C-alpha positions in Angstrom: 0.0 0.0 0.0 1.3 3.4 -1.0 0.9 6.2 1.6 0.0 9.7 0.4 2.2 11.4 2.9 1.3 14.9 1.7 -2.4 14.3 2.1 -1.8 12.6 5.5 0.2 15.7 6.7 -2.5 18.0 5.5 -5.0 16.3 7.8 -2.9 16.9 10.9 -3.1 20.6 11.9 0.3 20.8 13.7 1.4 24.4 12.9 1.1 26.9 15.8 -1.2 29.0 13.6 -3.5 26.0 13.2 -4.8 26.3 16.7 -8.4 27.0 15.6 -8.3 23.9 13.4 -7.0 21.8 16.3 -9.8 23.1 18.5 -12.4 22.0 16.0 -10.7 18.6 15.6 -10.4 18.1 19.4 -14.1 19.1 19.9 -15.2 16.7 17.1 -13.4 13.8 18.9 -14.4 14.8 22.4 -17.5 13.3 23.9 -18.2 16.5 25.8 -16.0 16.4 28.9 -13.0 18.3 27.6 -10.6 15.4 27.5 -9.9 12.6 25.1 -9.7 8.9 26.0 -7.8 6.4 23.9 -11.2 5.1 22.6 -12.2 8.7 21.6 -8.8 9.2 19.8 -9.1 5.9 18.0 -12.6 6.6 16.8 -11.6 10.2 15.9 -8.7 8.9 13.7 -11.3 6.9 11.8 -14.3 9.1 11.8 -13.0 12.7 12.1 -9.5 12.6 10.5 -10.6 9.8 8.1 -7.1 8.4 7.9 -7.6 4.7 7.4 -3.9 3.9 7.2 -3.3 5.3 10.7 -6.5 3.8 12.1 -5.2 0.4 11.0 -1.8 1.1 12.8 -3.1 0.6 16.3 0.4 0.4 17.9 1.2 3.9 16.5 -2.0 5.4 17.9 -1.4 3.8 21.3 2.2 4.9 21.5 1.3 8.5 20.5 -1.5 8.6 23.0 0.7 7.2 25.8 3.5 9.8 25.2 1.1 12.7 24.8 -1.0 12.0 27.9 2.2 11.8 29.9 3.5 15.1 28.6 2.3 17.2 31.5 0.7 16.8 34.9 -3.1 17.2 34.7 -4.8 19.9 36.6 -8.0 17.9 36.5 -9.2 15.5 39.2 -9.6 12.8 36.6 -5.9 12.2 36.4 -3.3 11.8 33.7 -5.0 9.0 31.7 -6.5 11.3 29.1 -5.3 13.9 26.6 -6.2 17.5 27.3 -6.3 20.2 24.6 -2.9 21.5 25.7 -1.4 18.1 24.8 -3.3 17.6 21.6 -0.8 19.3 19.2 2.0 17.1 20.7 -0.3 14.1 20.2 -0.8 14.9 16.5 2.9 15.4 15.9 3.6 12.1 17.8 0.9 10.3 15.8 2.6 11.3 12.5 6.0 10.2 13.7 4.9 6.9 15.2 2.9 6.2 12.1 6.2 6.6 10.1 7.9 4.2 12.5 5.0 1.8 12.1 5.2 1.9 8.4 9.0 1.2 8.6 8.4 -1.7 11.0 5.7 -3.2 8.7 8.0 -3.0 5.7 10.6 -4.9 7.7 8.2 -7.5 9.2 8.0 -9.6 6.0 5.6 -12.3 7.4 3.2 -9.8 9.0 3.3 -11.3 12.5 4.0 -7.9 14.2 7.5 -9.0 15.2 10.7 -8.7 13.3 12.9 -11.8 13.3 16.7 -11.7 12.9 16.2 -13.2 9.4 13.7 -10.4 8.4 16.0 -7.8 9.9 19.1 -9.0 7.9 17.0 -9.4 4.7 15.9 -5.8 5.0 19.5 -4.4 5.5 19.5 -2.3 2.3 16.1 -0.8 3.1 17.0 -0.2 6.8 20.2 1.5 5.9 18.3 3.8 3.5 16.3 5.0 6.6 19.0 5.2 9.3 22.4 5.1 7.5 25.1 2.5 7.7 24.4 -0.3 10.2 27.3 -2.7 9.7 26.8 -5.7 12.0 23.2 -6.4 11.5 23.1 -9.3 14.0 24.8 -7.1 16.7 22.3 -4.3 15.9 19.4 -6.7 16.2 20.6 -7.8 19.6 20.8 -4.2 20.8 17.3 -3.5 19.6 15.8 -6.7 21.2 16.1 -5.3 24.7 13.8 -7.9 26.3 16.0 -10.7 24.8 13.0 -12.5 23.3 14.7 -13.1 20.0 12.2 -10.9 18.1 12.0 -7.1 17.7 8.7 -5.7 19.0 7.2 -2.4 17.9 8.1 -0.6 21.1 11.7 -1.8 20.9 11.8 -0.7 17.2 10.5 2.7 18.1 13.1 3.3 20.7 15.8 2.3 18.2 14.2 4.4 15.4 14.2 7.5 17.6 17.8 7.0 18.5 18.8 6.5 14.9 16.6 9.4 13.6 14.8 7.0 11.2 13.4 8.7 8.1 11.5 6.8 5.4 12.8 7.6 1.9 9.4 8.1 0.4 7.6 10.1 3.1 6.8 13.8 2.9 8.8 15.4 5.8 6.9 18.7 5.1 5.0 18.7 8.4 5.1 21.9 10.5 7.0 21.5 13.8 7.2 25.1 14.8 
């Protein structure tokens, strides 16, 4: 499946001057209590943003939600298990980034079992190096990424590594506003 990165980026109002659009988007996802649960975000990606590719990438949604809700201490009695509007822009930026990592992970996971084996990792060497630069010892790198020692790279492990390597897909549109 080919991702239209330009269209995807256009649906994520991340620029500072897009605050009014973010407020509309947040309100459309919110069930009326001024905060977003994971279920509201998940439904909002499908029904409000209408980005099926991201909706199907549940680990990316979950990871972006977890990091955004932990961004700051909530002033509400409800606690830190929800995204408030002040965290929403960071959520959208994180969602875009984790979706890129999910796409890279999926391209490496040849058999689609949501884990990357050593064989899959080595077979994807050329592709991986186009995203992160020279790797060298693929088996050694695999072992570094597999932090739980399970013999497979899981999405969370892959994300930690991708962040440290500044992974960038060769075919995505990096023209998303971060300011």
